[in-house]
C-alpha positions as CSV (number, residue, x, y, z in Angstrom):
1,M,10.0,-85.1,-51.8
2,S,7.3,-83.4,-53.8
3,T,6.9,-79.7,-53.6
4,G,3.1,-79.8,-54.1
5,N,3.1,-77.5,-57.1
6,G,3.7,-80.1,-59.7
7,L,6.8,-78.4,-61.2
8,R,9.4,-81.2,-61.3
9,V,12.6,-81.4,-63.3
10,G,14.3,-84.7,-63.9
11,I,18.0,-85.0,-65.0
12,F,18.8,-88.3,-66.5
13,V,22.2,-89.8,-65.6
14,F,23.9,-92.8,-67.1
15,D,27.3,-94.4,-67.5
16,G,29.4,-92.3,-69.8
17,A,27.5,-89.0,-69.3
18,E,29.7,-86.0,-69.6
19,E,30.2,-84.5,-66.1
20,L,29.5,-80.9,-66.8
21,D,26.5,-81.8,-69.0
22,V,24.9,-83.1,-65.8
23,V,26.3,-80.9,-63.0
24,G,26.2,-77.6,-64.9
25,P,22.4,-77.7,-65.4
26,Y,22.0,-79.3,-62.0
27,E,23.8,-76.4,-60.3
28,V,21.7,-73.8,-62.1
29,L,18.4,-75.6,-61.5
30,K,19.0,-76.5,-57.9
31,Y,20.1,-73.0,-57.0
32,W,16.8,-71.9,-58.6
33,A,14.8,-74.5,-56.7
34,D,16.4,-73.5,-53.4
35,S,15.8,-69.7,-53.9
36,S,12.5,-69.6,-55.9
37,D,9.1,-69.0,-54.5
38,L,7.9,-71.7,-56.9
39,H,10.0,-74.3,-55.1
40,P,10.4,-76.7,-58.0
41,E,11.7,-80.2,-57.4
42,V,14.9,-81.0,-59.2
43,L,16.2,-84.6,-59.1
44,T,18.5,-87.0,-60.8
45,F,17.6,-90.5,-62.0
46,S,19.2,-93.4,-63.7
47,L,17.7,-96.4,-65.5
48,D,17.7,-98.6,-62.4
49,G,18.3,-96.1,-59.6
50,G,21.9,-97.3,-59.2
51,G,25.0,-95.3,-59.3
52,V,26.7,-94.3,-62.6
53,Q,30.2,-93.5,-63.6
54,C,30.5,-90.4,-65.9
55,A,32.8,-90.0,-68.9
56,K,35.8,-88.8,-66.9
57,G,35.3,-91.0,-63.9
58,L,33.1,-89.0,-61.6
59,R,30.7,-91.3,-59.8
60,L,27.1,-90.2,-59.1
61,V,24.4,-91.7,-57.0
62,P,21.0,-90.6,-58.4
63,D,17.9,-89.8,-56.4
64,T,15.7,-92.4,-58.1
65,S,15.1,-94.7,-61.0
66,V,13.1,-94.5,-64.2
67,A,10.4,-96.7,-62.8
68,D,10.0,-94.6,-59.7
69,L,10.5,-91.2,-61.2
70,G,6.9,-90.2,-61.7
71,P,5.7,-87.4,-64.0
72,V,8.1,-84.5,-64.6
73,H,7.5,-81.1,-66.3
74,V,11.1,-81.0,-67.7
75,L,13.4,-83.8,-68.8
76,V,17.1,-82.9,-69.1
77,Y,19.0,-85.4,-71.2
78,P,22.8,-84.9,-71.0
79,G,25.4,-85.9,-73.6
80,G,28.6,-87.8,-73.4
81,H,30.1,-91.0,-74.9
82,G,27.4,-93.1,-73.2
83,T,24.8,-91.7,-75.5
84,R,26.2,-93.8,-78.4
85,L,25.2,-97.0,-76.6
86,L,21.8,-95.7,-75.5
87,L,20.8,-94.5,-79.0
88,R,21.2,-98.1,-80.3
89,Q,18.8,-99.6,-77.7
90,P,15.3,-99.9,-79.0
91,E,13.8,-100.2,-75.5
92,H,15.5,-97.0,-74.4
93,L,14.3,-95.1,-77.4
94,A,10.8,-96.4,-76.7
95,W,11.1,-94.9,-73.2
96,V,12.2,-91.6,-74.7
97,H,9.0,-91.7,-76.8
98,E,7.0,-92.4,-73.7
99,M,8.6,-89.4,-72.0
100,R,7.8,-87.2,-75.1
101,A,4.2,-88.1,-74.8
102,T,3.9,-87.2,-71.1
103,T,6.5,-84.5,-70.5
104,P,5.8,-80.9,-71.5
105,L,9.4,-79.9,-72.1
106,L,12.3,-82.0,-73.2
107,A,15.8,-80.6,-73.1
108,S,19.2,-82.0,-74.1
109,V,22.8,-81.0,-73.6
110,C,25.5,-81.7,-76.1
111,T,25.1,-85.2,-77.7
112,G,21.9,-85.9,-75.8
113,A,20.4,-84.5,-79.0
114,L,21.7,-87.6,-80.8
115,V,19.4,-89.8,-78.6
116,Y,16.4,-87.5,-79.4
117,A,17.3,-87.8,-83.1
118,A,17.5,-91.6,-82.9
119,A,14.1,-91.6,-81.2
120,G,12.6,-89.6,-84.1
121,L,12.0,-86.4,-82.2
122,L,14.0,-84.0,-84.3
123,S,12.6,-84.5,-87.8
124,G,12.0,-81.1,-89.3
125,R,12.9,-79.3,-86.1
126,P,15.8,-76.9,-85.3
127,A,18.3,-78.3,-83.0
128,T,21.9,-78.1,-81.9
129,T,24.6,-80.3,-80.4
130,H,28.3,-80.4,-79.8
131,W,30.2,-78.9,-82.7
132,A,31.9,-82.2,-83.4
133,A,28.7,-84.2,-83.5
134,F,26.7,-82.6,-86.3
135,D,27.7,-85.3,-88.8
136,E,26.3,-87.9,-86.5
137,L,23.2,-85.9,-85.8
138,L,22.5,-85.6,-89.5
139,E,23.1,-89.3,-90.1
140,L,20.6,-90.1,-87.4
141,E,18.0,-87.6,-88.6
142,P,18.7,-86.1,-92.1
143,D,15.7,-83.8,-91.7
144,V,16.9,-82.0,-88.6
145,L,17.4,-78.2,-89.1
146,A,20.9,-78.2,-87.7
147,D,21.9,-74.9,-86.0
148,T,25.7,-74.8,-85.8
149,E,26.0,-71.4,-84.3
150,S,23.6,-71.1,-81.3
151,R,24.5,-72.0,-77.7
152,F,21.0,-73.4,-77.4
153,V,17.9,-73.7,-79.5
154,D,14.4,-73.3,-78.1
155,D,11.7,-74.8,-80.2
156,G,8.9,-74.7,-77.8
157,D,8.5,-78.1,-76.2
158,L,12.1,-79.1,-77.2
159,V,15.2,-77.2,-76.2
160,T,18.7,-78.4,-77.3
161,S,22.0,-77.0,-76.3
162,A,25.5,-77.2,-77.8
163,G,28.4,-78.9,-76.1
164,V,29.2,-79.2,-72.4
165,S,29.2,-75.7,-70.9
166,A,26.4,-74.6,-73.1
167,G,24.1,-76.6,-70.8
168,I,24.6,-73.9,-68.2
169,D,23.3,-71.3,-70.6
170,M,20.4,-73.5,-71.5
171,A,19.5,-74.2,-67.9
172,L,19.4,-70.4,-67.2
173,H,17.2,-70.0,-70.2
174,L,14.9,-72.7,-68.7
175,V,14.7,-70.7,-65.4
176,A,13.8,-67.6,-67.4
177,R,11.1,-69.5,-69.3
178,L,9.6,-71.3,-66.2
179,E,9.7,-68.3,-63.9
180,S,11.2,-65.0,-65.1
181,V,14.3,-63.4,-66.6
182,E,14.8,-61.5,-63.4
183,V,15.0,-64.8,-61.4
184,A,17.4,-66.3,-64.0
185,R,19.6,-63.3,-63.6
186,T,19.5,-63.8,-59.8
187,V,20.6,-67.4,-60.3
188,R,23.4,-66.4,-62.7
189,R,24.7,-63.9,-60.1
190,G,24.4,-66.4,-57.4
191,I,26.5,-69.0,-59.1
192,Q,28.8,-66.2,-60.3
193,Y,28.5,-67.4,-63.9
194,D,30.1,-64.7,-66.0
195,P,32.4,-66.3,-68.5
196,Q,35.6,-64.4,-69.4
197,P,37.8,-66.9,-71.1
198,P,41.5,-66.2,-71.1
199,V,42.0,-66.9,-74.8
């Protein structure tokens, strides 16, 4: 259902996507959508609209398909083992290029950045990914300005985040960008995101 204001966020889901790469940003963005005066639309989509099985077995039924998605303001591309298959599919990379041409803001979580690299979107640009995937990233795009320290990297129309839980940080950053820091803080409090690791 369209909100009428044109602000739409699409989260791509696929077989082998890392669970938290998907549901972490989804939790943040849906909480924002449900509480914001902007009322953005946040939806999930798969290639054909069918269900997918994530990397650790979680099954998801997306809202729609690539063909029926329509225009979005933000594309969130998760990581996971499934990216290794997708980045070798020319037709999928062509679709990523099409999304680049029509989508104001592309975001990735974890090894979703590998697909962006394979599609030629990261040449000469700062980006990050999972700590264990930087060699792959540089093999796919030797000219990427790899940031091995940041939780996320905002390069204007392209935002990449490090592994798994870093997608939550990135999604909160997106809320701050798209609405305000105050609203992002409200979302963070609402989902009680205040990491205090035991080790």
